[in-house]
C-alpha positions in Angstrom: 11.8 -11.5 2.9 11.4 -8.6 5.6 10.3 -5.1 4.2 12.3 -2.4 5.1 11.5 0.1 2.4 7.8 0.1 1.1 6.3 2.2 -2.2 2.6 2.6 -1.2 -0.1 3.3 -3.3 -3.8 5.4 -3.0 -5.3 2.5 -2.4 -3.4 1.1 0.7 -3.8 4.9 1.8 -7.5 4.9 1.2 -8.4 2.0 3.1 -6.0 2.9 5.9 -7.4 5.8 6.5 -10.8 4.6 6.3 -10.4 2.0 8.6 -8.5 4.6 11.0 -5.0 2.6 10.8 -3.1 5.4 9.3 -1.5 5.7 12.5 -0.8 2.5 13.8 0.4 1.8 9.9 3.4 4.4 10.6 4.2 2.7 13.7 5.3 -0.3 12.1 9.4 -0.6 11.3 9.0 0.2 7.4 10.7 3.2 5.6 7.3 4.4 3.8 7.3 6.1 0.3 4.9 7.1 -2.1 4.7 9.8 -4.7 3.1 13.2 -5.5 1.1 11.5 -8.3 -0.5 9.3 -5.9 -0.6 12.1 -3.3 -2.9 14.0 -5.6 -5.1 11.0 -6.5 -6.1 11.4 -2.5 -8.7 13.6 -0.9 -7.0 17.2 1.0 -7.8 15.3 4.4 -6.0 12.4 3.6 -3.3 14.4 2.3 -3.0 16.4 5.0 -3.0 13.6 7.6 0.1 12.3 5.4 1.9 15.5 5.2 1.9 15.1 9.3 3.8 11.8 8.5 5.8 13.2 5.9 6.8 16.4 8.2 8.3 14.1 10.9 10.2 11.7 8.4 8.1 8.9 8.4 7.0 9.3 4.8 8.9 10.3 1.8 7.0 11.8 -1.4 9.0 11.7 -4.3 8.4 14.4 -6.9 9.2 12.6 -10.6 11.3 15.1 -12.8 11.9 14.6 -16.4 14.2 12.2 -16.5 12.2 10.0 -14.2 9.4 10.3 -16.7 11.5 9.3 -19.9 12.7 6.6 -18.1 8.9 5.8 -17.1 8.1 6.7 -21.1 11.1 3.8 -22.1 9.9 1.2 -19.7 6.7 0.6 -22.2 4.2 -0.2 -19.2 1.0 -1.5 -20.1 -1.7 1.4 -20.8 -4.3 -0.8 -17.7 -1.7 1.3 -15.3 -2.3 4.6 -14.2 0.4 7.7 -14.6 0.2 6.9 -10.2 0.7 3.0 -10.6 3.9 4.0 -13.0 5.4 6.2 -10.9 5.2 3.9 -7.7 6.6 1.1 -9.9 9.5 3.0 -11.6 9.9 4.4 -7.3 10.2 1.2 -6.0 12.4 -0.3 -9.2 15.0 2.8 -8.0 15.2 2.4 -4.4 14.9 -1.6 -4.1 11.7 -0.9 -2.3 8.6 -3.0 -2.1 5.3 -2.2 -3.8 2.1 -2.0 -0.9 -0.8 -2.1 -3.3 -4.2 -4.2 -3.2 -4.2 -3.4 -7.6 -4.4 -6.2 -9.5 -2.8 -4.9 -12.4 0.2 -3.3 -10.3 1.0 -6.3 -8.5 0.8 -8.4 -11.6 3.6 -6.0 -13.5 5.2 -6.1 -10.0 5.6 -9.8 -10.4 6.6 -9.8 -13.9 9.2 -7.6 -12.9 10.4 -9.3 -9.9 9.3 -6.1 -7.5 8.7 -7.6 -4.2 4.8 -6.3 -3.5 2.1 -6.9 -0.7 -0.9 -5.6 0.3 -3.6 -4.9 3.1 -3.6 -8.4 4.7 0.1 -8.6 4.9 -0.4 -5.2 6.1 -2.7 -6.5 9.1 -0.5 -9.1 9.5 2.2 -7.2 10.4 0.3 -5.1 12.6 -0.8 -8.0 14.8 3.1 -9.6 14.4 4.5 -6.5 15.6 1.9 -5.8 18.2 0.5 -2.7 17.1 -2.7 -4.2 16.8 -4.3 -6.9 19.5 -5.5 -10.2 16.8 -9.1 -9.1 18.1 -8.7 -5.4 17.3 -7.0 -7.1 13.8 -10.3 -9.0 13.5 -12.6 -6.3 13.9 -10.7 -3.6 11.3 -10.2 -7.0 8.8 -14.4 -7.2 9.1 -14.8 -3.8 8.5 -12.5 -3.6 5.8 -14.5 -6.3 3.7 -17.5 -4.7 4.6 -16.6 -1.2 3.0 -14.2 -2.7 0.1 -16.0 -4.9 -2.6 -12.6 -5.5 -3.5 -12.2 -7.9 -0.6 -15.8 -9.7 -1.2 -15.9 -10.9 -4.4 -12.4 -12.5 -4.5 -12.5 -16.1 -3.3 -8.8 -16.1 -3.3 -9.0 -12.9 -1.1 -11.6 -14.0 0.8 -10.3 -17.5 2.1 -7.3 -15.2 3.3 -9.3 -13.3 5.0 -11.4 -16.2 6.6 -8.4 -18.0 7.6 -7.1 -15.1 9.4 -10.6 -14.4 11.5 -10.8 -17.6 12.3 -7.2 -17.2 14.2 -7.8 -13.8 15.1 -11.4 -13.9 16.9 
C-alpha cells in the first residue's frame, strides 16, 4: 500500500537529523505531518530545520485544539503512550494517514486500530526505491543508525531486516 500522507513522531525526526537525512526524507513524495507536541520534544536546532520545511509547505504541524483533546481523552489510550504519541495517533486517524515511528508501543497501538505504520527501515527502503539515496549511501547510513541507536542493535527482528538490506545494498 502506497503511503501518500504520514504523521511523524519525534524519534523519526531525531534519527533523520542525527544521520543528516532530513533533507533526503523531505525529498520523498510523501505529505509529512506532525504535531506541536512532537515538535516541542525536539531540540531547538532540530526545530529550526523543521521550521524551514514548514515554511515551504513540506511539513504541516498540527496544533491541537480543545475538541482534539476531548477526543483523545475519550479514546482511552493506554498510559504507556505519551501525550505526543497520542497526538500523532489522533492526527493520523483524523486525516487518514500512516504513522511513522520506531516506538513499539505507538506502533502496536496503531496496528490494533488498523492505522498503517512504518519505521526507519521502511524510510530507508523508500529512499533507495525513489533513488534519493544510492544503495551504498543507504547501507552506510543504516550502519550508522545501528551504531548510534541501541533500539536497532538489541532487537533480533529489526537486526535481521537490517542485515538483509545491508547485504543487498553493499
